[in-house]
C-alpha positions in Angstrom: 55.6 134.1 118.7 55.0 130.7 117.0 55.9 132.3 113.7 59.2 133.6 115.1 60.0 130.2 116.6 59.4 128.6 113.1 61.8 131.1 111.5 64.5 130.4 114.1 64.1 126.7 113.4 64.4 127.3 109.7 67.5 129.4 110.1 69.1 126.7 112.3 68.3 124.1 109.7 69.7 126.2 106.9 72.9 126.9 108.9 73.3 123.1 109.5 72.8 122.5 105.7 75.4 125.2 104.8 78.0 123.6 107.2 77.4 120.2 105.6 77.8 121.6 102.2 81.0 123.3 103.2 82.4 120.0 104.5 81.4 118.3 101.3 83.2 120.8 99.2 86.4 120.5 101.2 86.2 116.7 101.1 85.7 116.8 97.4 88.7 119.0 96.8 90.9 116.7 99.0 89.7 113.6 97.1 90.4 115.3 93.7 93.9 116.2 94.9 94.5 112.6 96.2 93.4 111.3 92.8 96.1 113.5 91.3 98.7 112.0 93.7 97.7 108.5 92.7 97.8 109.4 89.0 101.3 111.1 89.3 102.7 108.3 91.5 101.3 105.3 89.7 101.0 106.6 86.1 97.4 105.6 85.9 94.4 107.4 84.4 92.2 109.6 86.7 89.3 107.1 86.6 91.7 104.4 87.8 92.9 106.8 90.5 89.3 107.1 91.8 88.9 103.3 91.8 92.2 102.9 93.6 91.2 105.4 96.3 87.9 103.5 96.9 89.7 100.2 97.0 92.2 101.4 99.5 89.4 102.8 101.7 87.4 99.6 101.6 90.4 97.3 102.2 91.9 99.3 105.0 88.5 100.0 106.6 89.4 103.7 106.5 87.1 106.5 105.4 87.8 107.6 101.8 88.3 111.2 102.9 90.9 110.1 105.5 92.7 108.0 102.8 92.7 111.1 100.6 94.1 113.3 103.3 97.0 110.9 103.9 97.8 110.7 100.2 97.7 114.5 99.8 100.0 115.0 102.8 102.4 112.2 101.7 104.6 114.2 99.3 105.3 116.9 101.9 105.6 114.7 105.1 107.2 111.7 103.3 105.2 109.2 105.3 102.1 107.1 104.4 100.5 104.7 106.9 101.9 101.2 106.0 98.5 99.6 105.4 97.5 102.4 102.9 100.9 102.2 101.2 100.7 98.4 100.8 97.2 98.6 99.3 98.2 101.5 97.1 101.2 99.6 95.7 99.2 96.4 95.3 96.4 98.2 93.5 98.8 99.8 91.1 100.7 96.6 90.5 97.4 94.9 89.5 96.8 97.6 87.0 100.1 97.3 85.3 100.1 95.5 81.9 102.1 92.4 82.2 103.5 90.3 79.4 103.8 87.4 81.9 100.2 87.5 82.9 98.8 88.4 79.5 95.9 90.2 81.1 96.6 93.7 79.9 96.5 95.0 83.5 93.0 93.9 84.4 92.5 94.3 88.2 92.6 91.0 90.1 91.7 90.2 93.7 91.4 93.0 96.2 94.1 93.9 98.6 94.2 91.2 101.3 95.8 93.5 103.9 93.0 94.8 106.1 95.2 96.3 108.7 95.1 100.1 109.2 
């Protein structure tokens, strides 16, 4: 019987790991789609899209996956939480080349709006 108990424990552990992997795959797909939204909306490169997602997550104190879900739904529902929208626009503005600033679009200070 102890051998059967060990196998049941192993099966339970494997089922838990499979579920975690499934969630990770779904989260990864949503994050990739959100990067696409940022790239299309802001006209930035994909690596900048990833940086912008991270920045929005950090400065709104919202999980990255949640920020990504909002961004992916934004085109169809036509609504984005105001804090996320402000941080998105601020991050994109900092990445625009500006003749006035002469900085070539180098990111500046982080989004100061920490409201959700």
